mmJSON file of the N, C-alpha and C atoms, coordinates in Angstrom:
{"data_MODEL":{"atom_site":{
"group_PDB":["ATOM","ATOM","ATOM","ATOM","ATOM","ATOM","ATOM","ATOM","ATOM","ATOM","ATOM","ATOM","ATOM","ATOM","ATOM","ATOM","ATOM","ATOM","ATOM","ATOM","ATOM","ATOM","ATOM","ATOM","ATOM","ATOM","ATOM","ATOM","ATOM","ATOM","ATOM","ATOM","ATOM","ATOM","ATOM","ATOM","ATOM","ATOM","ATOM","ATOM","ATOM","ATOM","ATOM","ATOM","ATOM","ATOM","ATOM","ATOM","ATOM","ATOM","ATOM","ATOM","ATOM","ATOM","ATOM","ATOM","ATOM","ATOM","ATOM","ATOM","ATOM","ATOM","ATOM","ATOM","ATOM","ATOM","ATOM","ATOM","ATOM","ATOM","ATOM","ATOM","ATOM","ATOM","ATOM","ATOM","ATOM","ATOM","ATOM","ATOM","ATOM","ATOM","ATOM","ATOM","ATOM","ATOM","ATOM","ATOM","ATOM","ATOM","ATOM","ATOM","ATOM","ATOM","ATOM","ATOM","ATOM","ATOM","ATOM","ATOM","ATOM","ATOM","ATOM","ATOM","ATOM","ATOM","ATOM","ATOM","ATOM","ATOM","ATOM","ATOM","ATOM","ATOM","ATOM","ATOM","ATOM","ATOM","ATOM","ATOM","ATOM","ATOM","ATOM","ATOM","ATOM","ATOM","ATOM","ATOM","ATOM","ATOM","ATOM","ATOM","ATOM","ATOM","ATOM","ATOM","ATOM","ATOM","ATOM","ATOM","ATOM","ATOM","ATOM","ATOM","ATOM","ATOM","ATOM","ATOM","ATOM","ATOM","ATOM","ATOM","ATOM","ATOM","ATOM","ATOM","ATOM","ATOM","ATOM","ATOM","ATOM","ATOM","ATOM","ATOM","ATOM","ATOM","ATOM","ATOM","ATOM","ATOM","ATOM","ATOM","ATOM","ATOM","ATOM","ATOM","ATOM","ATOM","ATOM","ATOM","ATOM","ATOM","ATOM","ATOM","ATOM","ATOM","ATOM","ATOM","ATOM"],
"id":[1,2,3,4,5,6,7,8,9,10,11,12,13,14,15,16,17,18,19,20,21,22,23,24,25,26,27,28,29,30,31,32,33,34,35,36,37,38,39,40,41,42,43,44,45,46,47,48,49,50,51,52,53,54,55,56,57,58,59,60,61,62,63,64,65,66,67,68,69,70,71,72,73,74,75,76,77,78,79,80,81,82,83,84,85,86,87,88,89,90,91,92,93,94,95,96,97,98,99,100,101,102,103,104,105,106,107,108,109,110,111,112,113,114,115,116,117,118,119,120,121,122,123,124,125,126,127,128,129,130,131,132,133,134,135,136,137,138,139,140,141,142,143,144,145,146,147,148,149,150,151,152,153,154,155,156,157,158,159,160,161,162,163,164,165,166,167,168,169,170,171,172,173,174,175,176,177,178,179,180,181,182,183,184,185,186,187,188,189],
"type_symbol":["N","C","C","N","C","C","N","C","C","N","C","C","N","C","C","N","C","C","N","C","C","N","C","C","N","C","C","N","C","C","N","C","C","N","C","C","N","C","C","N","C","C","N","C","C","N","C","C","N","C","C","N","C","C","N","C","C","N","C","C","N","C","C","N","C","C","N","C","C","N","C","C","N","C","C","N","C","C","N","C","C","N","C","C","N","C","C","N","C","C","N","C","C","N","C","C","N","C","C","N","C","C","N","C","C","N","C","C","N","C","C","N","C","C","N","C","C","N","C","C","N","C","C","N","C","C","N","C","C","N","C","C","N","C","C","N","C","C","N","C","C","N","C","C","N","C","C","N","C","C","N","C","C","N","C","C","N","C","C","N","C","C","N","C","C","N","C","C","N","C","C","N","C","C","N","C","C","N","C","C","N","C","C","N","C","C","N","C","C"],
"label_atom_id":["N","CA","C","N","CA","C","N","CA","C","N","CA","C","N","CA","C","N","CA","C","N","CA","C","N","CA","C","N","CA","C","N","CA","C","N","CA","C","N","CA","C","N","CA","C","N","CA","C","N","CA","C","N","CA","C","N","CA","C","N","CA","C","N","CA","C","N","CA","C","N","CA","C","N","CA","C","N","CA","C","N","CA","C","N","CA","C","N","CA","C","N","CA","C","N","CA","C","N","CA","C","N","CA","C","N","CA","C","N","CA","C","N","CA","C","N","CA","C","N","CA","C","N","CA","C","N","CA","C","N","CA","C","N","CA","C","N","CA","C","N","CA","C","N","CA","C","N","CA","C","N","CA","C","N","CA","C","N","CA","C","N","CA","C","N","CA","C","N","CA","C","N","CA","C","N","CA","C","N","CA","C","N","CA","C","N","CA","C","N","CA","C","N","CA","C","N","CA","C","N","CA","C","N","CA","C","N","CA","C","N","CA","C","N","CA","C","N","CA","C"],
"label_alt_id":[null,null,null,null,null,null,null,null,null,null,null,null,null,null,null,null,null,null,null,null,null,null,null,null,null,null,null,null,null,null,null,null,null,null,null,null,null,null,null,null,null,null,null,null,null,null,null,null,null,null,null,null,null,null,null,null,null,null,null,null,null,null,null,null,null,null,null,null,null,null,null,null,null,null,null,null,null,null,null,null,null,null,null,null,null,null,null,null,null,null,null,null,null,null,null,null,null,null,null,null,null,null,null,null,null,null,null,null,null,null,null,null,null,null,null,null,null,null,null,null,null,null,null,null,null,null,null,null,null,null,null,null,null,null,null,null,null,null,null,null,null,null,null,null,null,null,null,null,null,null,null,null,null,null,null,null,null,null,null,null,null,null,null,null,null,null,null,null,null,null,null,null,null,null,null,null,null,null,null,null,null,null,null,null,null,null,null,null,null],
"label_comp_id":["UNK","UNK","UNK","UNK","UNK","UNK","UNK","UNK","UNK","UNK","UNK","UNK","UNK","UNK","UNK","UNK","UNK","UNK","UNK","UNK","UNK","UNK","UNK","UNK","UNK","UNK","UNK","UNK","UNK","UNK","UNK","UNK","UNK","UNK","UNK","UNK","UNK","UNK","UNK","UNK","UNK","UNK","UNK","UNK","UNK","UNK","UNK","UNK","UNK","UNK","UNK","UNK","UNK","UNK","UNK","UNK","UNK","UNK","UNK","UNK","UNK","UNK","UNK","UNK","UNK","UNK","UNK","UNK","UNK","UNK","UNK","UNK","UNK","UNK","UNK","UNK","UNK","UNK","UNK","UNK","UNK","UNK","UNK","UNK","UNK","UNK","UNK","UNK","UNK","UNK","UNK","UNK","UNK","UNK","UNK","UNK","UNK","UNK","UNK","UNK","UNK","UNK","UNK","UNK","UNK","UNK","UNK","UNK","UNK","UNK","UNK","UNK","UNK","UNK","UNK","UNK","UNK","UNK","UNK","UNK","UNK","UNK","UNK","UNK","UNK","UNK","UNK","UNK","UNK","UNK","UNK","UNK","UNK","UNK","UNK","UNK","UNK","UNK","UNK","UNK","UNK","UNK","UNK","UNK","UNK","UNK","UNK","UNK","UNK","UNK","UNK","UNK","UNK","UNK","UNK","UNK","UNK","UNK","UNK","UNK","UNK","UNK","UNK","UNK","UNK","UNK","UNK","UNK","UNK","UNK","UNK","UNK","UNK","UNK","UNK","UNK","UNK","UNK","UNK","UNK","UNK","UNK","UNK","UNK","UNK","UNK","UNK","UNK","UNK"],
"label_asym_id":["A","A","A","A","A","A","A","A","A","A","A","A","A","A","A","A","A","A","A","A","A","A","A","A","A","A","A","A","A","A","A","A","A","A","A","A","A","A","A","A","A","A","A","A","A","A","A","A","A","A","A","A","A","A","A","A","A","A","A","A","A","A","A","A","A","A","A","A","A","A","A","A","A","A","A","A","A","A","A","A","A","A","A","A","A","A","A","A","A","A","A","A","A","A","A","A","A","A","A","A","A","A","A","A","A","A","A","A","A","A","A","A","A","A","A","A","A","A","A","A","A","A","A","A","A","A","A","A","A","A","A","A","A","A","A","A","A","A","A","A","A","A","A","A","A","A","A","A","A","A","A","A","A","A","A","A","A","A","A","A","A","A","A","A","A","A","A","A","A","A","A","A","A","A","A","A","A","A","A","A","A","A","A","A","A","A","A","A","A"],
"label_entity_id":["1","1","1","1","1","1","1","1","1","1","1","1","1","1","1","1","1","1","1","1","1","1","1","1","1","1","1","1","1","1","1","1","1","1","1","1","1","1","1","1","1","1","1","1","1","1","1","1","1","1","1","1","1","1","1","1","1","1","1","1","1","1","1","1","1","1","1","1","1","1","1","1","1","1","1","1","1","1","1","1","1","1","1","1","1","1","1","1","1","1","1","1","1","1","1","1","1","1","1","1","1","1","1","1","1","1","1","1","1","1","1","1","1","1","1","1","1","1","1","1","1","1","1","1","1","1","1","1","1","1","1","1","1","1","1","1","1","1","1","1","1","1","1","1","1","1","1","1","1","1","1","1","1","1","1","1","1","1","1","1","1","1","1","1","1","1","1","1","1","1","1","1","1","1","1","1","1","1","1","1","1","1","1","1","1","1","1","1","1"],
"label_seq_id":[1,1,1,2,2,2,3,3,3,4,4,4,5,5,5,6,6,6,7,7,7,8,8,8,9,9,9,10,10,10,11,11,11,12,12,12,13,13,13,14,14,14,15,15,15,16,16,16,17,17,17,18,18,18,19,19,19,20,20,20,21,21,21,22,22,22,23,23,23,24,24,24,25,25,25,26,26,26,27,27,27,28,28,28,29,29,29,30,30,30,31,31,31,32,32,32,33,33,33,34,34,34,35,35,35,36,36,36,37,37,37,38,38,38,39,39,39,40,40,40,41,41,41,42,42,42,43,43,43,44,44,44,45,45,45,46,46,46,47,47,47,48,48,48,49,49,49,50,50,50,51,51,51,52,52,52,53,53,53,54,54,54,55,55,55,56,56,56,57,57,57,58,58,58,59,59,59,60,60,60,61,61,61,62,62,62,63,63,63],
"pdbx_PDB_ins_code":[null,null,null,null,null,null,null,null,null,null,null,null,null,null,null,null,null,null,null,null,null,null,null,null,null,null,null,null,null,null,null,null,null,null,null,null,null,null,null,null,null,null,null,null,null,null,null,null,null,null,null,null,null,null,null,null,null,null,null,null,null,null,null,null,null,null,null,null,null,null,null,null,null,null,null,null,null,null,null,null,null,null,null,null,null,null,null,null,null,null,null,null,null,null,null,null,null,null,null,null,null,null,null,null,null,null,null,null,null,null,null,null,null,null,null,null,null,null,null,null,null,null,null,null,null,null,null,null,null,null,null,null,null,null,null,null,null,null,null,null,null,null,null,null,null,null,null,null,null,null,null,null,null,null,null,null,null,null,null,null,null,null,null,null,null,null,null,null,null,null,null,null,null,null,null,null,null,null,null,null,null,null,null,null,null,null,null,null,null],
"Cartn_x":[11.533,12.388,13.229,12.657,13.408,14.552,14.302,15.351,16.472,16.104,17.104,17.923,17.26,17.957,18.87,18.497,19.29,20.493,20.516,21.622,22.884,23.908,25.14,26.067,26.368,27.302,26.597,27.338,26.735,26.104,26.674,26.13,24.843,24.634,23.405,22.174,22.254,21.114,20.777,21.798,21.584,20.957,21.393,20.831,19.35,18.979,17.568,16.744,17.252,16.525,16.342,17.393,17.291,16.283,16.353,15.453,13.994,13.704,12.328,11.894,12.826,12.492,12.263,13.032,12.871,14.084,13.914,15.005,15.275,16.47,16.83,15.874,15.341,14.406,13.144,12.739,11.591,11.869,13.073,13.447,13.427,13.96,13.985,12.572,11.672,10.281,9.596,9.808,9.161,9.698,10.998,11.558,10.954,10.814,10.223,8.777,8.025,6.641,6.591,7.501,7.554,7.872,8.854,9.254,8.162,7.343,6.237,5.036,5.069,3.981,2.923,3.107,2.089,1.921,2.994,2.879,2.237,2.52,1.902,0.424,0.041,-1.377,-2.161,-1.58,-2.264,-2.372,-1.398,-1.378,-2.288,-2.751,-3.55,-5.043,-5.453,-6.869,-7.661,-8.755,-9.602,-10.758,-11.256,-12.37,-13.627,-14.464,-15.694,-16.749,-16.569,-17.525,-17.06,-17.927,-17.537,-17.17,-16.301,-15.781,-16.905,-17.918,-18.995,-19.914,-19.92,-20.846,-20.213,-18.974,-18.313,-18.832,-19.001,-19.42,-18.201,-18.402,-17.32,-17.112,-15.968,-15.684,-16.684,-17.056,-18.018,-19.393,-19.827,-21.115,-21.122,-20.026,-19.929,-19.953,-19.291,-19.263,-20.656,-21.364,-22.703,-23.676,-23.501,-24.38,-24.166],
"Cartn_y":[4.833,5.271,4.12,2.929,1.767,1.46,1.605,1.357,2.384,3.625,4.68,4.406,4.013,3.719,2.504,1.562,0.352,0.57,1.673,1.954,2.207,1.409,1.491,2.594,2.604,3.59,4.931,6.004,7.333,7.597,7.056,7.264,6.508,5.418,4.631,5.421,6.096,6.884,8.007,8.664,9.743,9.215,8.025,7.428,7.105,6.648,6.346,7.628,8.687,9.954,10.476,10.399,10.856,10.012,8.695,7.798,8.093,8.394,8.624,10.089,10.963,12.383,13.04,12.637,13.154,13.978,14.716,15.467,14.894,15.173,14.683,15.243,16.434,17.032,16.186,15.482,14.583,13.486,12.914,11.848,12.383,13.585,14.171,14.383,14.882,15.1,13.784,12.758,11.475,10.793,10.948,10.38,11.059,12.387,13.119,12.676,12.489,12.026,10.62,9.759,8.393,8.398,9.184,9.239,9.824,10.701,11.286,10.348,9.257,8.295,8.545,9.526,9.865,8.765,8.131,7.113,5.843,5.465,4.251,4.469,5.681,5.954,5.826,6.238,6.124,4.679,3.858,2.486,1.553,1.952,1.049,1.338,2.252,2.605,1.459,1.122,0.056,0.655,-0.127,0.307,0.397,1.417,1.53,0.507,-0.152,-1.145,-2.527,-3.28,-4.624,-5.493,-6.44,-7.282,-7.967,-8.471,-9.19,-8.307,-7.02,-6.108,-5.338,-5.569,-4.869,-5.371,-4.432,-4.803,-5.216,-6.142,-6.519,-5.399,-5.387,-4.374,-4.457,-5.682,-5.862,-5.302,-5.543,-5.033,-3.511,-2.907,-1.454,-0.881,-1.57,-1.099,-1.192,-2.284,-2.446,-1.43,-1.114,-0.145,1.224],
"Cartn_z":[-17.372,-16.32,-15.814,-15.778,-15.335,-16.288,-17.583,-18.572,-18.414,-18.173,-17.986,-16.731,-15.646,-14.394,-14.537,-15.395,-15.578,-16.489,-17.227,-18.144,-17.322,-17.577,-16.787,-17.283,-18.547,-19.088,-19.257,-19.144,-19.223,-20.588,-21.648,-22.99,-23.227,-22.505,-22.69,-22.264,-21.133,-20.664,-21.626,-22.134,-23.102,-24.385,-24.803,-26.015,-25.824,-24.648,-24.36,-24.418,-23.811,-23.825,-25.247,-26.06,-27.459,-28.233,-28.04,-28.77,-28.441,-27.179,-26.749,-26.847,-27.217,-27.327,-25.98,-24.976,-23.617,-23.207,-22.123,-21.511,-20.126,-19.617,-18.29,-17.228,-17.457,-16.505,-16.353,-17.428,-17.318,-16.304,-16.374,-15.441,-14.009,-13.81,-12.471,-11.925,-12.776,-12.353,-12.026,-12.866,-12.638,-11.389,-11.119,-9.887,-8.668,-8.726,-7.609,-7.384,-8.477,-8.352,-7.774,-8.233,-7.719,-6.232,-5.846,-4.444,-3.561,-4.119,-3.369,-3.305,-4.055,-4.044,-5.086,-5.937,-6.934,-7.955,-8.383,-9.416,-8.893,-7.661,-7.126,-6.873,-6.506,-6.278,-7.571,-8.68,-9.961,-10.412,-10.072,-10.536,-9.775,-8.586,-7.765,-7.834,-8.667,-8.764,-9.392,-8.757,-9.285,-10.076,-10.981,-11.794,-10.935,-11.138,-10.358,-10.759,-11.889,-12.362,-11.905,-11.213,-10.801,-11.999,-11.786,-12.873,-13.655,-12.99,-13.663,-14.477,-14.226,-14.902,-16.052,-16.336,-17.432,-18.768,-19.694,-21.036,-21.837,-22.721,-23.618,-24.633,-25.274,-26.274,-27.425,-27.773,-28.866,-28.478,-27.238,-26.786,-26.767,-26.33,-26.296,-27.711,-28.633,-30.018,-30.634,-30.382,-30.937,-30.371,-29.121,-28.467,-29.054],
"occupancy":[1.0,1.0,1.0,1.0,1.0,1.0,1.0,1.0,1.0,1.0,1.0,1.0,1.0,1.0,1.0,1.0,1.0,1.0,1.0,1.0,1.0,1.0,1.0,1.0,1.0,1.0,1.0,1.0,1.0,1.0,1.0,1.0,1.0,1.0,1.0,1.0,1.0,1.0,1.0,1.0,1.0,1.0,1.0,1.0,1.0,1.0,1.0,1.0,1.0,1.0,1.0,1.0,1.0,1.0,1.0,1.0,1.0,1.0,1.0,1.0,1.0,1.0,1.0,1.0,1.0,1.0,1.0,1.0,1.0,1.0,1.0,1.0,1.0,1.0,1.0,1.0,1.0,1.0,1.0,1.0,1.0,1.0,1.0,1.0,1.0,1.0,1.0,1.0,1.0,1.0,1.0,1.0,1.0,1.0,1.0,1.0,1.0,1.0,1.0,1.0,1.0,1.0,1.0,1.0,1.0,1.0,1.0,1.0,1.0,1.0,1.0,1.0,1.0,1.0,1.0,1.0,1.0,1.0,1.0,1.0,1.0,1.0,1.0,1.0,1.0,1.0,1.0,1.0,1.0,1.0,1.0,1.0,1.0,1.0,1.0,1.0,1.0,1.0,1.0,1.0,1.0,1.0,1.0,1.0,1.0,1.0,1.0,1.0,1.0,1.0,1.0,1.0,1.0,1.0,1.0,1.0,1.0,1.0,1.0,1.0,1.0,1.0,1.0,1.0,1.0,1.0,1.0,1.0,1.0,1.0,1.0,1.0,1.0,1.0,1.0,1.0,1.0,1.0,1.0,1.0,1.0,1.0,1.0,1.0,1.0,1.0,1.0,1.0,1.0],
"B_iso_or_equiv":[0.0,0.0,0.0,0.0,0.0,0.0,0.0,0.0,0.0,0.0,0.0,0.0,0.0,0.0,0.0,0.0,0.0,0.0,0.0,0.0,0.0,0.0,0.0,0.0,0.0,0.0,0.0,0.0,0.0,0.0,0.0,0.0,0.0,0.0,0.0,0.0,0.0,0.0,0.0,0.0,0.0,0.0,0.0,0.0,0.0,0.0,0.0,0.0,0.0,0.0,0.0,0.0,0.0,0.0,0.0,0.0,0.0,0.0,0.0,0.0,0.0,0.0,0.0,0.0,0.0,0.0,0.0,0.0,0.0,0.0,0.0,0.0,0.0,0.0,0.0,0.0,0.0,0.0,0.0,0.0,0.0,0.0,0.0,0.0,0.0,0.0,0.0,0.0,0.0,0.0,0.0,0.0,0.0,0.0,0.0,0.0,0.0,0.0,0.0,0.0,0.0,0.0,0.0,0.0,0.0,0.0,0.0,0.0,0.0,0.0,0.0,0.0,0.0,0.0,0.0,0.0,0.0,0.0,0.0,0.0,0.0,0.0,0.0,0.0,0.0,0.0,0.0,0.0,0.0,0.0,0.0,0.0,0.0,0.0,0.0,0.0,0.0,0.0,0.0,0.0,0.0,0.0,0.0,0.0,0.0,0.0,0.0,0.0,0.0,0.0,0.0,0.0,0.0,0.0,0.0,0.0,0.0,0.0,0.0,0.0,0.0,0.0,0.0,0.0,0.0,0.0,0.0,0.0,0.0,0.0,0.0,0.0,0.0,0.0,0.0,0.0,0.0,0.0,0.0,0.0,0.0,0.0,0.0,0.0,0.0,0.0,0.0,0.0,0.0],
"pdbx_formal_charge":[null,null,null,null,null,null,null,null,null,null,null,null,null,null,null,null,null,null,null,null,null,null,null,null,null,null,null,null,null,null,null,null,null,null,null,null,null,null,null,null,null,null,null,null,null,null,null,null,null,null,null,null,null,null,null,null,null,null,null,null,null,null,null,null,null,null,null,null,null,null,null,null,null,null,null,null,null,null,null,null,null,null,null,null,null,null,null,null,null,null,null,null,null,null,null,null,null,null,null,null,null,null,null,null,null,null,null,null,null,null,null,null,null,null,null,null,null,null,null,null,null,null,null,null,null,null,null,null,null,null,null,null,null,null,null,null,null,null,null,null,null,null,null,null,null,null,null,null,null,null,null,null,null,null,null,null,null,null,null,null,null,null,null,null,null,null,null,null,null,null,null,null,null,null,null,null,null,null,null,null,null,null,null,null,null,null,null,null,null],
"auth_seq_id":[1,1,1,2,2,2,3,3,3,4,4,4,5,5,5,6,6,6,7,7,7,8,8,8,9,9,9,10,10,10,11,11,11,12,12,12,13,13,13,14,14,14,15,15,15,16,16,16,17,17,17,18,18,18,19,19,19,20,20,20,21,21,21,22,22,22,23,23,23,24,24,24,25,25,25,26,26,26,27,27,27,28,28,28,29,29,29,30,30,30,31,31,31,32,32,32,33,33,33,34,34,34,35,35,35,36,36,36,37,37,37,38,38,38,39,39,39,40,40,40,41,41,41,42,42,42,43,43,43,44,44,44,45,45,45,46,46,46,47,47,47,48,48,48,49,49,49,50,50,50,51,51,51,52,52,52,53,53,53,54,54,54,55,55,55,56,56,56,57,57,57,58,58,58,59,59,59,60,60,60,61,61,61,62,62,62,63,63,63],
"auth_comp_id":["UNK","UNK","UNK","UNK","UNK","UNK","UNK","UNK","UNK","UNK","UNK","UNK","UNK","UNK","UNK","UNK","UNK","UNK","UNK","UNK","UNK","UNK","UNK","UNK","UNK","UNK","UNK","UNK","UNK","UNK","UNK","UNK","UNK","UNK","UNK","UNK","UNK","UNK","UNK","UNK","UNK","UNK","UNK","UNK","UNK","UNK","UNK","UNK","UNK","UNK","UNK","UNK","UNK","UNK","UNK","UNK","UNK","UNK","UNK","UNK","UNK","UNK","UNK","UNK","UNK","UNK","UNK","UNK","UNK","UNK","UNK","UNK","UNK","UNK","UNK","UNK","UNK","UNK","UNK","UNK","UNK","UNK","UNK","UNK","UNK","UNK","UNK","UNK","UNK","UNK","UNK","UNK","UNK","UNK","UNK","UNK","UNK","UNK","UNK","UNK","UNK","UNK","UNK","UNK","UNK","UNK","UNK","UNK","UNK","UNK","UNK","UNK","UNK","UNK","UNK","UNK","UNK","UNK","UNK","UNK","UNK","UNK","UNK","UNK","UNK","UNK","UNK","UNK","UNK","UNK","UNK","UNK","UNK","UNK","UNK","UNK","UNK","UNK","UNK","UNK","UNK","UNK","UNK","UNK","UNK","UNK","UNK","UNK","UNK","UNK","UNK","UNK","UNK","UNK","UNK","UNK","UNK","UNK","UNK","UNK","UNK","UNK","UNK","UNK","UNK","UNK","UNK","UNK","UNK","UNK","UNK","UNK","UNK","UNK","UNK","UNK","UNK","UNK","UNK","UNK","UNK","UNK","UNK","UNK","UNK","UNK","UNK","UNK","UNK"],
"auth_asym_id":["A","A","A","A","A","A","A","A","A","A","A","A","A","A","A","A","A","A","A","A","A","A","A","A","A","A","A","A","A","A","A","A","A","A","A","A","A","A","A","A","A","A","A","A","A","A","A","A","A","A","A","A","A","A","A","A","A","A","A","A","A","A","A","A","A","A","A","A","A","A","A","A","A","A","A","A","A","A","A","A","A","A","A","A","A","A","A","A","A","A","A","A","A","A","A","A","A","A","A","A","A","A","A","A","A","A","A","A","A","A","A","A","A","A","A","A","A","A","A","A","A","A","A","A","A","A","A","A","A","A","A","A","A","A","A","A","A","A","A","A","A","A","A","A","A","A","A","A","A","A","A","A","A","A","A","A","A","A","A","A","A","A","A","A","A","A","A","A","A","A","A","A","A","A","A","A","A","A","A","A","A","A","A","A","A","A","A","A","A"],
"auth_atom_id":["N","CA","C","N","CA","C","N","CA","C","N","CA","C","N","CA","C","N","CA","C","N","CA","C","N","CA","C","N","CA","C","N","CA","C","N","CA","C","N","CA","C","N","CA","C","N","CA","C","N","CA","C","N","CA","C","N","CA","C","N","CA","C","N","CA","C","N","CA","C","N","CA","C","N","CA","C","N","CA","C","N","CA","C","N","CA","C","N","CA","C","N","CA","C","N","CA","C","N","CA","C","N","CA","C","N","CA","C","N","CA","C","N","CA","C","N","CA","C","N","CA","C","N","CA","C","N","CA","C","N","CA","C","N","CA","C","N","CA","C","N","CA","C","N","CA","C","N","CA","C","N","CA","C","N","CA","C","N","CA","C","N","CA","C","N","CA","C","N","CA","C","N","CA","C","N","CA","C","N","CA","C","N","CA","C","N","CA","C","N","CA","C","N","CA","C","N","CA","C","N","CA","C","N","CA","C","N","CA","C","N","CA","C","N","CA","C","N","CA","C"],
"pdbx_PDB_model_num":[1,1,1,1,1,1,1,1,1,1,1,1,1,1,1,1,1,1,1,1,1,1,1,1,1,1,1,1,1,1,1,1,1,1,1,1,1,1,1,1,1,1,1,1,1,1,1,1,1,1,1,1,1,1,1,1,1,1,1,1,1,1,1,1,1,1,1,1,1,1,1,1,1,1,1,1,1,1,1,1,1,1,1,1,1,1,1,1,1,1,1,1,1,1,1,1,1,1,1,1,1,1,1,1,1,1,1,1,1,1,1,1,1,1,1,1,1,1,1,1,1,1,1,1,1,1,1,1,1,1,1,1,1,1,1,1,1,1,1,1,1,1,1,1,1,1,1,1,1,1,1,1,1,1,1,1,1,1,1,1,1,1,1,1,1,1,1,1,1,1,1,1,1,1,1,1,1,1,1,1,1,1,1,1,1,1,1,1,1]
}}}
């Protein structure tokens, strides 16, 4: 969405949407969600497992 918003010329935004297989309605929905605070709420969630107690990827694979 940031890349689309940064596109200056009208054809640049359309090219981004085509490249990513998106429609303009996706951008409108994501902007509405961002403005409502939905996207920031998802980005600030912390893991329920404390940092020191997390298993390494190798330990999880071995288990």
